[in-house]
Every structure is written in structure tokens, then in C-alpha cells.
N, C-alpha and C positions, 0 to 999 in steps of 0.2 A: 407752760410753766412760767413762774415768775422771773424776775431779773435780780442778779446778784453783783453787787459792787465790790470788788477786791481791792483793798487800799493798803497803804503802809507797806508796799512792796520794796524790798531791799535792792534786789536786782531782778529785771524782767528779761528773760530770753524767749524770744518769739520765733526766731529763725524766719522772720519776715521783716518788712519795712516798718512796721508799727513799733513806736517807743512810747514809754511813759512809766509813771509809777502807780497807776491804777488802771483796772480794766473792769468791764461789765460783761457778764455772760448769762445766757439762759442756757439752751441745749447747745448754742453755738456762741462764738465770740462775737459780741456786738459792738464794743467800742474799747479803744485803748488810748490813753493820754495821761495828762496831768490830773491829779486828784482835785486840785483846785477848780477845774472846769468839768468836772464829771457830771453827766446827767443824773437825773434821780433814778433810784433803783429800789426794788422791793425789799432788798435785804442787804446788809453789809457784812463783809467778813474782813476782819483785821489780820493781814498777813504777818503782823509783828516784826516787820523789817526782814523777813525772810525771802529767799529767792523764790521766784515763780518761774517755771519752765514747763514745756509739754510734757504729758504723760508718756512714759516709755512705751515703745512699740516693740514688743518681743516677737519677732518674725520667724521663730524656729523653736518649737517645743514638741516633746513626746510625753504628755501627761496622763494619758489614758493607759494605764497599766496596773499590774498588781505585782506584789512581791518586793523583795530587797536584795540588793547586791553589795552590801557593805563589806562582805568578806572578799569579794572581787577587789573592791577599792583597797582594802588592806594588803591584798596580795601585790597589786600594782606598787604601793608605797614600800613594799618589801623588795622590789626589783623585778616583778614579772611584767613583760610587755603587754600593751593593750592590743588586742586583734579583732574585736568586735564580736568574738564568739559568745560573750555573755548574753547577747540578744536572745539566744535560744532559752536561756533560763527564764527570762522575763515573758517570752511567748508562752511557755509551759504554765507559768503562774497566772497570766492573764486569761487563758482559755479555761482555766479552772475556776476563775472568780465569777461571782454573780454580776449582773448588771448593776445592782444597788451598790455593791462593794466598789465597783470600777467608777461609777458616778460619784460616790462620796469621796474617793481618793482624789479624782480629778478637780472636784469642786474645792477640796481643801488646798490644793496646790494653786488653783486659780486665786482664791482668796489671799494666800500667802503671797503671791506675785503682786496682786493689786495692793496689798498693804505696803509694799516697797515701791509703788509708783507706777507700775505696769498697767495701763489702761487699754491696751490692745494685745492680745495673745493669740498667735497662731498655734493650732493643735493639730498634730499628725496622728494618724493610725499607724500601723506597722507592728503591733505586738500581739496580732491575731493570726494573720497569715493563713486564714481560711476565709471562705465567703461569709459564713455567719459571724465569725469574730471580727473580721474588718468592718463589716456593715454595722454591727452593733457598736464598735468603738467610735465610728463616725457619727452615729446617732447621738451618742452620749456627748462627744465634742460639740456637736452643733447646738446643744442646748447651753453651751458656754460661751461660744464665739462664732461669728460669721466666717472667720478664716480658718476653715478646716481643710485638711490636706489627706488625700488617699496615698498611703505609703504600703500598699501590699507588696511592692517590690522593695522591701527592707533587706531581707535575706531570702535564700532559698531554704525552706524548712529541711532539717535532717531527714525526718521521716515524711516522705512525700505522700505516701498513702494515708498516714495519720492526719495530715493537713485537712483532708475533706471529712474526717470523722467529728464526733462531738463528744466532749467530755462533761458536758453540763446538762443535768437531767432535764432542764425545762426547755431545751432547744431541739429542734429536729433538723435533719440533714438529708438533702436528696442531691448532694453535689457529685459529680462524676469523679472516678478515681484518677489520680495523676501519678505517674511512675518516674519521670525525670524532670530536669529542670526546664527542658523545652516546653513540655506539657504545663509546667507550673508557670511559665511566661505567658502560655496560651490562656490558662486559667485567670491570671491576673488582668489580661487584655480583654477577656470575655466575660464570663459569668461574674467574676469578682467586681470587675469595674461597673458592669451593669447594676449590680445591687448597692454599690457604694457611691456611684455618681451623684444620685439624688441628694446625699448627705454632704457632699463635698465641693469645694470651690476650686481646689488645686490638685495637681497630681505630682508625685515626687518619686525619685528612684534613688536608691544608695548605689552609685555607680563607683565600684571600688573592687580591688582584688578580694576574693572570697564572698563577694556579693552579686553584682550584676556588672557585666562588661558594657562597653559603649554601644555596641550593636543591639544588645538586648534592651539597654536604656533607651535607645532611639525608638525601637518598636513600641515600648510601653508607654513612653511620653507621647508619641504620636497617636496612639490609641486613645489616650486620655484626652488629648486635644479634640479629636473627632467627636468625643463624648460630651464635649463642652467645658471640660476643665482646663485650667491654665497651668502651665509647666514650671516646675522649679526642680532643682537637683542637688543631692549631695555630691560634692566634687572634690577630688583630690586631697581627701583627708589623710590617707595612710601612705599613698604612693603618687607619683606623677602618673597621669593618665590622660585620655582624651576627653574627660568629662567636662572640662571648663569650655573646650572647643565645641563640644556638643551643646552645652548651655547656650552659647552664642548663636550657633547654627539654628536652634529651635526657638530663640528669642525667649529663654526662660526668664522669668522675673528675678531670680536669683540663682547663684551658684554658692552653696554653702559649705563652709570649712576652708577651702582654699589654702590649705597648709603648705602644699607643694606646688610651686608655679614655675612655669618656664617663661622666658622673655616673650614667647609667642602668646602665651596664656594672658599675660598682663596686657599685651597690646590689643588682643582680641577683646578683652573685657573693657578696655578704654575706649574702644570704638563702638561699643554697644550700649544697649539700655540695661543690660543684666547687671544686677547689684552683687557685689562680692559680700556675702554675709559671713562674718567671722565670729567665732565661738569660743572666746578665751576661756570659759569654764571647762571646756572639753580638755584643752592643753593642760590647764591647771591640775585637773584630776587624773590625767593619763601620763603626765610627764613628757608628753610629746612636744616637738618644738612649736614654738608660736608662729603664726603666719606673719609675713613681713607686711604689716599694715601700712607702714611709711612708704614702702616701694609702691603699693596700689594707689594711695591717695596722691603721691607725687606724680604718678602717671595719669591722673585724672579718672580713675575708676570710682564708681559709686560704691561706697562701703556702709554696711550696716553692722551693728553688734546686736547679738541675740544669746540667750542663755543655753539652748540646747537642753532644757531641763528634761532629764530622763533618769532612771534609776541606776544606770551603768556608768556612762563616761562622763556625765556632768550633772550631778544631783544638786543643782542650784536653780532657785527661781528668782535670783536676786540681780536685777539689771545694775544697780549701783555697784555691786560686787564686780560685774563684768567691765563697767566703766573703769573702776580703780586698776584692775589687772591689765586692761587695754592700754591705759596711760603708762603703767609701770614696765610692762613686759613687751608691748607691742609699738611702743614709740609714738602713740597718738597724743596730741595735746589734749588737755582736758576739754576744751571746746570742741575739737574734732570727735573726740570719744562720746560727748553728749549728743552731738549732732547725729553720729551714727546710730545711737541708741533711740533716737526719736524720728528725725526726718529721714534718715537713712533706712530705718525699719519700715517706714511708711513707703518708702520707694520700693523696697523689696516686696511689699505687698500691692504695689501699684495703686496706692491710695494718695489723694492729694487733699483729703479732708482731715487728716490727722498728722501727728508729728511735728505740728508747728502751731503757733498762736496767732496767725494773721487773721484779719477780719473774715468772718464767715467760717473759719475752721470749726470742727466739732470741739466743744468745750471740754477736752480732756487735759487737765493740768495737774500738777503737783506744787505744794508749797513746803519748802525746806525749813528746818529749824537751823538755818544757817544763812549768813547774808549773801552768799554767792553760790551758784552751781559748782564752781571750782572746789568747793568742799566734798564733793562727792568722790573726787579722786585724793583730795588732801586729807581727808579723815576716814580711810577705808575701814569698813566694818562698823562704823558708827550708824545707828538708825536715824538718819536725818530727815526722812520723809514725814512730815507732820499732818499735812492734809492731802487727800486725793480727791479730785472731781472727775467724774466720768459722765460726760454728756450734761455737765452743768450740775449734776447731783453729787453731793459730798458722800463718798463711800468710805472715807476715813477721816 
């Protein structure tokens, strides 16, 4: 592909050593420096004095689903507590939906996220909870992103016999019946994992009261690692548990949510390579307490921000919104929040080619209609993303 010179940059945030007011990219960052000494390029893009920063890396989303849970949101806003039980509503709707309907909805949300500056998006399964439906969810996700996660251990289905049935006429089923949660764990670790692993990079477990306990999560994640997947975990969203300690024990790339943490949890994270991925859209939507991000950062824990985009507890695809909430409610500085939404997300995916704009990085970047990235928190709710480049190609 050709080369693109971006000039007239108001503020350049690279999260690397490179500084300047102009840059040249192709599919990768080739040069950063002063515009007056820029090499020749095939094309010029005038940033108009706007800030340039890395594309957002959203390392936690659940966008392969069908249905709507707006009534559940309204009930929470009227005072009902969030328990995670609404997941079953989405499972039922997702099983009923056709492949084309699921793909169309996921593609729409992917475009929505990208228009707001997200250039890398992790996508989980978890709304199928049968071999057939988990596998097709991941096949759909893999057409949208390389960062796909098998989450067959989202919850234990209510009707364990029905989990092996099929409600969609163009699918066949030869799955064994399961009668209890132990057999469901075996199914997740066995046939479901075998069918899903070819379409997934990661394995995840919702380790929480009402979902899977620490021992079950250890078994499932260990099976995933043996199948060639890398582990991550939903940890301590609703209660204190041993999920964070398990994340560190198994060298999970990330422990996500981290709403309730002990001193031992924080110390364990600080001494590990496991990133604490915080999901402020979830607390905003459920009125749960926000994680103490300041405590984590001050302890030296790696922190990422992600949307947790899903139809129940955080139906937002907007990383700028999450940045603004993290600054206002979680006591991050604007720069810390932006770093968590870019470089932090890359670390949560164990990627070193995205989340920054150092020389040689993948040319994923956004140009704001604002002179500084500070405006992402300073002007919440305002559509400031003017241009988005993914691998050097303008997608907005």
C-alpha cells in the first residue's frame, strides 16, 4: 500500500518515545517527527490541528447476540438490583436467531464501535451455551476480529437438557444429554471446547456467585490452555472471591471487572503480568460501585479500560464514554484513562503491535476534532472522533 503523511497535528500521543507534529504511515507507523523535515509520501492528510492518538483497544465485549433487555435496564433504574440473571433471556433469543441475523447485529455494533475510535475489539461467545450455538457464535465473531474468546462457561443454563437441543430448523444436533452442572462443566471442557477452539484465541469463565466457582473455573481454564487457548477471566464483579488469585495462578492475560478486591488481590495483581480490565459502562448501567482504579494504579497494577458491550449490563460500544466515566467516577487522570483504553487494552490482549504509535506499530489511530486528547473526558458525550485509520486505511 502507499504512504500517508499526516500533518498539522495539534497534539500527538504515541505512548512511545517518538515525538513530533507529523507522521507517515502505511499499514505500520513509518516515521514521526517535525513536518518541516518529513520525507515524501504518496498522500497527505491534514489533521486540522486535531489531536492524534492510538486507536482504542476494547479488550472485553459480548456483541454476538440477539434480543433486547431495555426493560431490565429500566427495572434497575427503578431500584431493582443487578444479579446477572438476565443472561438467560439473551441466551434464549440468541438460540432462536439465524446466523445471518446474529452476524448482521454484530457487524452493526462493530461498525458503531469503530466509528467512535475502536480499532481492535475482542468478542466473546457466551450467549449460546450449547455446542452448536457457541461454535456458530465464534465463527461469526472470527469474521470480525482475530481476538475471539470462548465463553461457554458464562452461566449454567437453567434447562440443562434443553442446552443440547436445537431450536433453529437449519441446524442438527447429536450432542449428549447433560443433567447437572458437573456434566455441563464436562461438556464445556469436552465436546464444546473441541468444536469452539478452532474459532477462538482465548478462553474465559464467569467466575462468580451464581455462575462458576473457583474450582470449576480452574478446571475449565486449564482445559482451554491444554487445547491451545490463552486464559482470561471475569473476576470479582459481584462479590469477593478467589477469582483474581486464580487469574494470577494461571497467568491469565486479564482479570476483568475487579469491582471487589482485597489487599491480597491487589498485591497479587501487582506482582503479575495479569491486567486488571475495568468496565465502567457496567457500573454505570447497573448502579454497582465503581472499582477503585486509583488503588490499582498506585499499587503498580496494569489497568485496561473496555466497554463490556452487551445487551444487559453495559450496552455501550463507546470507548470515549468509558474514558469519561473512568476519569469522573474512578479517579483516573485523563492521560491514565486514555492509556488504559489503548496501551492497557493491548496488554490485556498480550499484543505489542497495537495501543501505541511507536515506530513499527500497526497504523491504528484516530484524529480528534479537538486540540488535545484531554477533550475526550473534558467534553463527555460529544462526538469528537473525526477520522479513524485501521492498518493505515481510513475507515472513517
